[in-house]
C-alpha positions as CSV (number, residue, x, y, z in Angstrom):
1,M,112.2,-166.8,-17.5
2,I,115.1,-167.3,-15.1
3,T,113.9,-164.2,-13.1
4,E,110.4,-165.7,-12.9
5,I,111.8,-169.0,-11.7
6,G,113.7,-167.2,-9.0
7,I,110.6,-165.2,-7.9
8,V,108.6,-168.4,-7.6
9,A,111.4,-170.1,-5.7
10,G,111.2,-167.3,-3.2
11,E,107.4,-167.8,-2.9
12,I,108.0,-171.5,-2.3
13,W,110.6,-170.8,0.3
14,H,108.3,-168.3,2.1
15,Y,105.4,-170.8,2.1
16,L,107.6,-173.6,3.5
17,D,109.0,-171.2,6.1
18,G,105.5,-170.9,7.5
19,H,104.8,-174.6,7.5
20,K,107.0,-177.4,8.8
21,N,106.7,-179.4,5.6
22,A,104.1,-179.8,2.8
23,L,103.1,-181.9,-0.1
24,F,104.2,-180.3,-3.4
25,S,100.6,-180.3,-4.6
26,Q,99.7,-178.1,-1.5
27,V,102.5,-175.7,-2.3
28,V,101.4,-175.3,-5.9
29,T,97.8,-174.6,-4.8
30,A,98.9,-172.2,-2.1
31,I,101.2,-170.1,-4.4
32,D,98.8,-170.3,-7.3
33,R,101.5,-170.8,-10.0
34,P,101.7,-173.3,-12.9
35,K,103.0,-176.7,-11.7
36,E,105.8,-176.7,-14.3
37,L,107.1,-173.3,-13.1
38,A,106.9,-174.5,-9.5
39,L,108.8,-177.7,-10.4
40,M,111.6,-175.6,-12.0
41,S,111.7,-173.4,-8.9
42,L,111.7,-176.4,-6.5
43,G,114.6,-177.8,-8.5
44,W,116.5,-174.6,-8.1
45,L,116.0,-174.6,-4.3
46,A,117.0,-178.3,-4.2
47,R,120.1,-177.7,-6.2
48,E,121.1,-174.8,-3.9
49,G,120.6,-177.1,-0.9
50,H,117.7,-175.1,0.6
51,V,115.0,-177.8,0.6
52,V,114.7,-181.5,1.3
53,V,112.5,-183.4,-1.2
54,R,111.2,-186.9,-0.6
55,Q,108.8,-189.0,-2.7
56,E,105.6,-189.7,-0.9
57,G,103.3,-191.8,-3.0
58,P,102.6,-190.0,-6.3
59,D,103.5,-186.6,-4.7
60,L,106.5,-185.0,-3.2
61,R,107.0,-184.0,0.5
62,V,109.1,-180.8,0.7
63,S,110.6,-179.0,3.7
64,L,113.3,-176.4,4.2
65,R,116.7,-177.7,5.2
66,R,117.3,-176.4,8.7
């Protein structure tokens, strides 16, 4: 499972690299992965300091830390 989380984290990173920022729901739709797996991967990226995550209404706004 840890390998799959890492792979999806890479997919999220690549998606965000092509976009200035995005709502988490847009990222999940774009990478076509289960929301729960994407959340674990986003947590990994956040813990490593690679992304900035902000609450925006009921969704999350995510961007790469530059």
